[in-house]
Structures are given as structure tokens and as C-alpha cells.
C-alpha positions, 0 to 999 in steps of 0.5 A: 808616476810624477806628482803635479807640483802643487805650486805650479797650479792656480788652484788645487789639483789632485796629484797622482798617488794623493787624494785632495781634501774637498769636503766630506770624506775627502782629504783621506789617506791613499792606498797603494798608488802606481808602482807601490806594492801592497803593504809598502810603508813610507819613511819621511825625511827632510829630503823626501819620502821613501817606500819600504816593505818593513826592511831598510834594504827595500828602500825605494824612491817615492813614486810621486816625486819626479825629482827626488834628492840624489843622496837619499837612497844611499844612506841606508847601507851605513846606518850601522857603520863603525862610527855609530854610537851603540851604548851610553858613554862617558868621557873618562876623566869626567867619569873618574873625577866628576864635573867640578874637577875640570880634568881632561879636555873635551874632544881629546879623551877616550870614553867609557861605555856605561849602562843606561841606568848609570848614564841617566842617573848621571844626567838627572843628577847633574841637571838637579845639581846645577839647577839647585845650585845656580838656578835654571838660568845656568842650564842651556838647552841646545838643538837645531831641530834638523835631526828629524822631519817628524812632528813627534820625534823632533829632537828640538821640540822634545828637548824644549818640552822636557826642560820646560817641564823640569823648571826651564832653561836658557834657549836660543832664538833665530836660525843660522840660515837667515838670522839677520833677515829674521830680525830686519824684515819685521822692521821693514815690512812688519813680518817675516813673510817672504823669508820663511813662508808667505812667498809669492807662489810659483803660480803667480810668477809663471806667465807673469814675471818677464824678468827674474833676477836671482841675487845669489842664484837659485842653487838646486842642491839646497832645494833637495831638503825642507824642514817639514819633509817633502813629498814632491820636489818642486823648485826645479819645475817652478823655475823651468815653468817660468822659463817656458812661459817666457821669463828671462833670468839673470843670476848675480853670483860669483858662481855660475852653477848657482843657476841651473844651466836649463834656465839660460840665465845671464851671469853677472859675476860680482865679487862676493859680499858686494850685492848691496853696492849693486842694488844701490847703484840700480836704485841710483839709475832708476832715480836718476833717469826718473824710472822709479814709481813715485806714486807707489813710493808715496802711498806704500812706503816711508823713508824714501827721501832718506834713502834717495839722499843716501843713494844720490850722495846728497847726504854723504857726498858719495853718489852710489852710481854705477861707476862707484859700484863698479869699483866695488863689485867688479861689474862693468858700469854699462852692465849695471845701467842695462840691468836697471833699464831692463828691470824698469821696462819689464815685470821684474821679480827679485829673488835673493838667496838666504846665503847673502845675509850670512855675511858682515852687514847681512841685513843690508842686501835684504833691505836694499832689495826691498827698496829696489822692488819698491822703486820698481813699484810692483810689490803685491802684484803677480810676477813682481816684487821680491822674495828670499830663499827661493830654492834655499829649501824646497817648498818655497813658493808653495801655498800653505795648506788649508789645515794647520798640522799639529806640533808637539806641545812644549808648555811654557819656559819659566826662564825668559833668558835667551841668546841669538843662536849664533852667539853660543861661543860668546855666551860660553866665553864671556858670561855676564858680559853685555851685548846688543841685539835688536835695540836691546842691551842684553847680558850673557848668562853664566851657563854651567850645563849644556844639553844638546840634542838634534843638531851638531854645533861643530857643523853649524857654528863658525870658527870651530877652534874658538868653539872648541875652547868655549866648549871647555867652559861648562861643567857638564856637556850632554849630547844625544847622538847617532854617530861619533862625530865632533859633537859626541866627542866634545861631550861628557855624557853621550846618549845613543839616539835612534835615527828616523829609519828606526821609529814611527812618526808623523811627517807633515809639511806646511809647504808641500801640504801633505801628512804622512805616516812614517813607519820604521824601516829598521829596529834601533840597534842594541840598546839604542833609544829614541830621544823621547825614551831618553828624556822620559827616563831623565824626567822620571828621575827628576820627578816630572815624568807625568808632566813630560809624558802625560802618560803616553808612549810614542804611539799614544802621542802619534794618535794624540797629534793626529787627533789634533790634525783631525780636529783642525781639518774638521773645523775647516770642512775636511773629513780625515780618515780614522788613525788606523786607516791613515796609518795603513794608507800612509798619506794625506794631501789637502788643498792650499789655504785661500787668500791673497797670493802675492806677497803683500798683495792684501796691503797693495790692494788696501793699504789702509784696511791692511796696514803693515805691522811697522810703525808707519803701517807702510814699507820702511825704506828708512826706519826711525826705530832702527836709526834710534838704536845708534848702530854704526854697523846698521844705520836707519836705511839700506847702506853699503858697509864694507865687510871686514873680509872681502876682496877689497879689504887690506887683509886680501894682500895676505889672504887673497881668496874669498871663501864661500862655504855653501850647503853640500849637495851630497847630504843635509848639513853634516848628517850622514857625512860618513855614508856612501853618498858623501864619500863619493864626492870626496877625494882621498877621503876629504872635501874638495875645494873649487878653484879657478884654473887660473888661480891653480896654475899661478899657485902650482896646484894641480887637480887632485892635489891636497892643499892647505887652506888658511885664514886668520883663525885656522887651517884645514886640508882639502883637495883642489878641484878646478872650476872655470865657472867662478870668479878668479880669487873666489873659492868654494868649500862646501860645509858638512865635513866632520871636524877632524883636528890633527891633534885634538889636545892642541888648540888650533890644530890643522883640520884634516877633513876640509871643514870650512868652519875652522876658517870662518869668522865668529861674529854677528852680522851687526848689532841689530841681527847678530846673525852668523857671518861665515861668507865674509872670509878671506883665505890663502891656499898652498899645495900641501907638502909632505906626507898627508895625514889620513882622515880619522873622523869616521872612526869611533874614539877609543872606548876604554875600561872603566877606570873606577874600582870594580862595580861588581858583576853588573858593571858593563864590560868596555869595548876598545875601538879595535873591536870595531871593523874599520870604516870603508 
């Protein structure tokens, strides 16, 4: 039985298997639905809900999801793979000589397994030493939050709470997903709505939008996941419902597959990183042909005169007309003119992928899209306007629930210092140096200890060879991990953490409007602990256990969080069931939050009564505030700035291919890369790279050949896979392959597994946003000659005996890697 996608409905409608909240004793959890066995539990993940009967081997798709993630069910069989971290472990040189000796090299050494008591004593002792010697500003608490969809067992929340209770730490702000947009949009529209939340819902696009133009496409592989979990995947249904209601689609992307075939979209294949030039040319046509909505611009925007002077060339002598844009984008001038006229003649909605701002000057396509939508004049009306990230994750375009779901309280961080998340290598390499960020001159802290849980920096970050060198700088690196991936291998102390299969939790989505009780489908293996248990042990040694745990075990916290949800619901007239009933029934669904639905709809209806939180109270097509920062790489209006690396750059003579490093279709980020769903997509055990057949023929590369991909920063191996549905000179290598250097002791060693982030550049989008820029990357590709080294990323490191003098009969015995069975 399939859920009726909530975002396709003009008002809340009950979904089969879920009971909506609509008053007293409504909004309750539900018992077994169609196809559900009595006693079946749920496991909640970032990519969907799964049924089980208390045994991981019984895992099955949730009956209410009509479009489940393709890879979810294939993970369970590799939960206990040989690369699982089963005991606390310490890097050999660190254990033998201590943190200040700076012996050995992270990533290139064996480990010694130790007891939990010794590991936690080491961790607590190091936190205390660094804090007492250098202050809490020398501690960095790193996490990226995607290890669990749970509200309690959420590693990022747990780690922040722990350090806030233990004296504070330097933290990160922004995300790798949309950092440039996070900083820019408050300057332009006064909020981040339309980027993370608050999008125009599907219900206001279906039957309203006549033309949907998708810059960067809407690749549904990305919509398999969502930060808060998913009960029913809706992105595909939303797009198809728009088409069924008569909408036409245009996809603007170098990759045809970035739009589903069922949409029948017109494909405009432009060169990567040139969307801003196209947007400016579309604006030029509207202005030149007097097709822009001057009344909207006068009432709802400021800075149009500045923007118009730039677009027409009055300010710099360069008209941003279709002929100019054609030389940059590779599109025909007539196609640009035709698209502009279609936009002006139809109710047009602009969708823009998050990926477009992960490039040099990534702020500019977002700003230019808002400017173009302003010229069209439909912002705030159903079926018109703009939005970022439709299909970037599932649930975009779903109205938020009427009830706020609970989150683990984190307290206050006594340390005010932070860095933009994508600047971690700079922080470690250049302590004390200044940098610009959003109008402020900041200084990198001197970090002595890095504590990382709930993410893999050797997946998210760019220029991994540079990150490896930066990772040698701290005195101590501590990691919570499930697997012996590069994150664990580059730590000093590795603490084995339970997976979401192995713990109870509350899973709640602000987009899909459900609250689920996620029950464990397996016990943690051996001595493996949850993140909460690990941090509670450290907190106890630091004397802050009472503050951190508040006297609650995990179940106590689940009850506490549910009580918060119950109180929030009661305040809004919804009566949730008692905790025990909810746990037995498993799922609650609530109606959407009422209010204006199109993005900026309230502002459109009453700009004086609902002004934007910008200096002018209006949409800022020209920003005096940004202009005052004096950033040459981000001026005070939307502008074309050529990336350092694109097909029009001089460097393209040496590196003639533009690399796009997309999100993978077979996993979330790098999680479970060792598991069967990911292994099935690889060739010869390593990642495929998509190439145009013409490029392969010119290079003498055949399908299935191992190729060496190189950039100014590094080299990796991949397997060539032909794809005619992409521009020549554009290649695509998905992220997520575990970093696997041939010789970890040698900087810049050949990477064996097809990890594109050994190739991508590590610099900010601009001095304004300081977001990551992986999609501005040129590479060369050659067929690899000679014997191909095997991939070794999915094997555990060498686990060796303790090099210290015997500690007595209680000393843990060490296992060598030969005691583990080989990975399939």
C-alpha cells in the first residue's frame, strides 16, 4: 500500500498506514497496517523506514513508501564485515610515545586494540590536558551529523552537547551541501527559506506552473535521502504530477540524466559552471524586449538599476547578451532568446540544484536566479518564483508539520569561535592567520585536539592529499567510527560506535511530517557502544557526567524527548498517545503547518506588513551591504566571474576535461561503501567514471578500462564507462568511494578507489560564503598501463600487539588483521 504523497495535496489527507492528527485523541501512532505483521518494528534511516521482526535478516521495505530508496535493503548483510571496528584501538606510535612526541604518520600506521577503560582514560586525559594547557579554544568538535536520522542518537548533537557541558570547543558553521547559499540568501531575501525549508510546495506548483526550468536538473538519486528521515519518498511523484497537470520542463545541465526521462524535458547542455552567464543573458533579453515586470521590480525589489546597468553593459561596456553568453556556455544564442521568451509568456518556476553553488563564485547563480525570477514578476504566487534544492533531498516542497518535533538540548557553548565547515584544512594548516567571511575578518584558531563523530571528513572535504597533511598537525585526533575507513585510519584513538540498526531512537522529519519509534534490529557486536555511552564515559572521567546525562539512560532520554513532542502537540490542539502506546504502534503523522504557502507569499501579499529581513525590507538585486565588503570575487550584484578551472580556462589546455563529482546513487555520502549495493556499482572493485564515447575513442579508452584521472592536486584510478548523454569534455565521478592511497606514507600517492576528492580544489566559493568549490575542477584522463593495484580500502588495518611493556594479566590481547576473514 502506498502513501498519498503529502506534498501533492492541497490540504492534509490521511495516508494509508498513518493516522492524521486532527483534534482530541487524533494524531496517534498506528498499529499494523496493510502488509505489516503484528509485532513488527520499524528502523528509521536517512533513506527510509524499514520493517523488521526483531531480527535484521527480516528487514523489509516500509509498506507506506511507494518509491523506496534502491540501496536500503542491501546494507544489512555487511553490518559485520571485516572492516567493522569492534574494539577501541590506538595508533601504535601514539600509544607508545604519547601525543607530544609527534611520532609516526596518521593514516600509515597499524593500531593496537585496548580496553574501553584505557581508551576512555586516554580520551579524557587528552581533553583535560589540552583544555588546561591551551584553553577550550584549542579543542575542535567536528561532526557532520549524517550518521543517524535519530533525534537522540545523533552524533553531531551528542558531541556538541558533551563539549558544551565540558567547557566548550571551536565548532563549525554552514554545510558542505549549500554553504554559499546559506550566507548569500539572508542578504538578498532576508532568510534561508527556499534553500533548506519554506519552499513553495508541490501542491502550489501542480496545475499552476506552466514551465519549470531546472538549472542543474532534479536528479532523483539525491532525493533518496533526507536529513530527518523519510516515510514516503515524494520528489518523483511531485515532478510527475506537475507534468500530468500540463507543465513543460527544461533541464539546464551538462548531464541529460539530471532530469528523469519521464519528464520529457528539453535538454539544454551548457558547459559546467556557466549557469550565471546564461541567467544574465536571459535577463538581458527580458530587459531589451521590455518583457520584464517593472511594477514588481519597483515595489518589491531594490538595486534593479545597478543590476540593469551591469546586464546591459552600461556599467562595464560588456552587454550580457545571448551572443556573449553563447561564447561562455556553448549554447546557441537563439536557444537563449527562445527560452527567455517562453519564460515571459508562461507561468514559470525556476528550480536550481544545490550543486551549482558548490563551485567558484557559487553565490552568483543563486543571486542571478532570484534576479531573473524578479524580472518575471511571479515571486510569491502559486506556480511561479524560485526555489533551491528540489530533489536535492527528499521532502523539499513538503509543508512543515503543525507540531515542532523535539531535539536533544545542547546547552550553550562557552567558546564563541567557529570556522566555516569547509575551511578545516586551512584552520589546521594556518593557525593564527586571518581570513574573510561574510563581511568579517576572522582568525583561525590554534587547534591541538580534534574530536570527530558522525561523519567522514575524508569523504566530505576537497583536496584530500592536502587534508592528509593538515591532519598531521593536531596533537591528538579522536574518532567514533563504525568502519575502518580513512576517517578511522587517520585518527590516534578510534572508538567503535553502534550503527542505527543497533539502537532505539526517535526519528522525526520536519518535511515528511512523521514521528517514528526506531527499534533496534540487532544488538551491537561485542563491546561496541553507542555514541551516547562513549561520551557518557568520557564525561564521567571529566566530572561532568551529571550535566551531560542529567541522570538519564538512553530510554530515559527517548521518553523525555517524546514528552516534549507531546507537549508541543497539546499546545496546538493535538493529542498524542502515551509513550508506551507510541512505541508499540510505531508511527505518528500530523497535518501541515497552516499559513502562506508559496515562498515569499506573505511578502508578495503585503510588503509593508511583512517586509523581508534585508536592510531595505525588499529583495536586494543590488546589495549595498555586500558591496561595502569590497570583495572582488563577490560584488554587490549578480555578476559573471570566470572560475579558476572551467573549460574556458587556460588550464584546460593541459587538463581538458571538466570533472563533476556528484552524489552517489548507491549510498548516502560514503556510508556503507563496503556494502553490497555499493559494490554492485563498481567495476573491478573501484568507482566508474562516466565519459562521452567520443572522448574515449580519441584517448584509445575502452569500456571497462582502468584509467588514471589527474588534476593539479592528485591522481586516482577509476573505470571508464561510456555515456552519450553528457557533453563531450565533461566527465562525472560520483563521490563516496573510501579514500585508498597506494602508499599512505607518501604525500600525494596514487588513490586506488576512484575518490574524486583527491582531484578537487580546496578553496572557498568566495570571501563572502567560503563554501566548498569541488565542481570547479579540470582533469586529464589516460588509460592506466601496467599491473593495476588492488583496492584495499575495505580491509581493516594491521592490528598489532601492544608495544609497551606487559601490563599484567588484564592487558587485552591483540589481534592481527590476518585473524579476520577477507572481505568479499
